[in-house]
C-alpha positions, 0 to 999 in steps of 0.5 A: 500500500502506497504511503501518504505524502500529504494531508490536504487541509483545504484546496491548495493548502496541505501538510506534509507527512513523514514517509517513515513514521507516517506522522503529519508535520505541523507546518503548512505548504501550498501549491499553485499553478506555475508557468507552462502548466507546472504545479509549484509547491512552496512552504509557508513556514508557519502553522497559520492557515491565515498565513497560508491563504494569504501566501497562496492568494499572493502567488495566484495574483503574481501568476495571473499578472505573468510575474515570476513569483517565488522564483523571482524572489530567489534571483541574486543581483550577481546573476543579473549582472552575469546575464548582462555580460552574456547579452553583450557577448552574444551581440558582439558589443565592442564595449564588453571589456569595459562592461566586465570591469564595471560588473566587477565593481557592481558585483562587489557592492550588490552581487550578494543581494537578492534582486528584490532587496536592492532598494534606492536607499542602498544604491544611493548609499553606495553612490556616496561611498564611490564619491568618497573614493574620489570617483567622478559622477560620470563614472558613478553613472556608468555603474548605475547605467550597467545595473539598470540595464541588467534589471531591465533585461531581467524584467523582459526575460520575466526573471524579475518584475520590478526594476528599482529606481537607480538615480542619475547624478548631475555630471559637470564634465568639461567640454573638449578642447580645440586644437588650433592649426598651429598647435596641430602642426607642432604636435604632428611634427613631434609624433612618431612617423607611424602616427603622423598619417593616422593623426592627419586623417583623424584631424580632418574627419574626427573619426573615433580612434578605435574605429580608425585604427581598425580600418582594413584596406578593403574598407577603402574605395579609391575609385569612389574616394571613400572609406566605408566602415561596416556596422560591426566596426562602428560604435552605433552599429551603423555603417559609416561612410566618409568622403576622402579629399585633400591631404587625407585622400593623398595619405590614404592613397599612399598607404594603399599603394604600398601595403605590407603583405602580412597585414590587411590593415590600413594603418600600422604601428611599430609592432606590426610584423608577421605573426604578430596578433593585433589589438582588438581595440586598436589593431596594428596601431596599438595604444599610443598614450605614451607616444602622445604624451611625449609629443605633447611635452616636446611641443610644449602643450599641456597634457590630459584632461585633468591638467586642462590639456590635450588628449587624442579624442580632442581631434574629434572636437576639432574636426566637428568645429572646423567642419561646421565653421567651414560652412557645412550643414549640421547634418552633413557634419554629423555624417562625416564625424559619425554622430547620430544626434544633434545634441551630442554633435553640438557638444563637440562643436566648440564654435570657431572663435576666429570665424566668429571674429571675422563675421563680427568684424564684417558686421561692424564695418557694414554698420552705419552710425546713426546721427543723434538728431535723426533718431525719429527717422528710425522705424523702430523708435516710439516716435515712428511707431506713434506716427504710423499709428 
């Protein structure tokens, strides 16, 4: 005869029976329908029939709303962060290495918590702690963005049903710097030879350093006079086409005319040799921060953002400013620099002061001095307005 394993108290509520002794255990359990027609069972942790009824009613409501219920209460923040990294890897996002660094910090702060236990108060407390470690608000916001995205992905996958409010801090990041033609010439002269052509193209079009460094020769079409990067090489996952002209066209044509047989990239660095594995981010050019710093020092220019000096990314500001000052429409400038939104492009366009000075001078020269006695002849004066009235 088969032994009983449960004793029904009322529909959906029961007590377990000890299989060896046949004794009815005092604490209550509930069962309720789950996803895909499965029956889920859960201990109440109490002998109270009222508590059992409340818990079962809660689980039935969650099931009716499509929420994960008890399974969602077990999920840890660390699991959501792992899923976020997997999502970046599956989609081939170029920023996956950066994300891994942020996830490491987030895991140390919140990974041990259940997802339902992460509150805004805990997040703000950790934000204050990061600020005390002299992290900038922009860096803290990067951590918050990653955490928020992890929760949003989990909510879409129905692993959690609530995304906590993760506040964004006010950022006061300074705008970029404009590299004047004189400073650009001095800086280029002090760069290593392998970086001068790279600098010339970046200065002309403001192309992102990693994207430009990873340029393959097959992206170049000299018949059309363009470089066409596929979506996989671009930050926003959209193809980017730049028309070549002037000195940049001459540089690219020269590089295409005598390529090394062992490498299919357009730009090459000192380590570009047969059998050398190029960098995933900067290809054969490599990371040249030290060479940039040395060139700035020799050119007598300030170095780095913290010192109010130059970084390579400021070539992007310079190109956006020069292109706009040269008379191109904002939309045309964005096509060349690869910006997707006008808001961000205007952040990079610093406004060419010299062009503004020329326009101001022409405006002053064209202006006429109105004699004091002829004020009534001006159409915008109150006397003229009353006369017309």
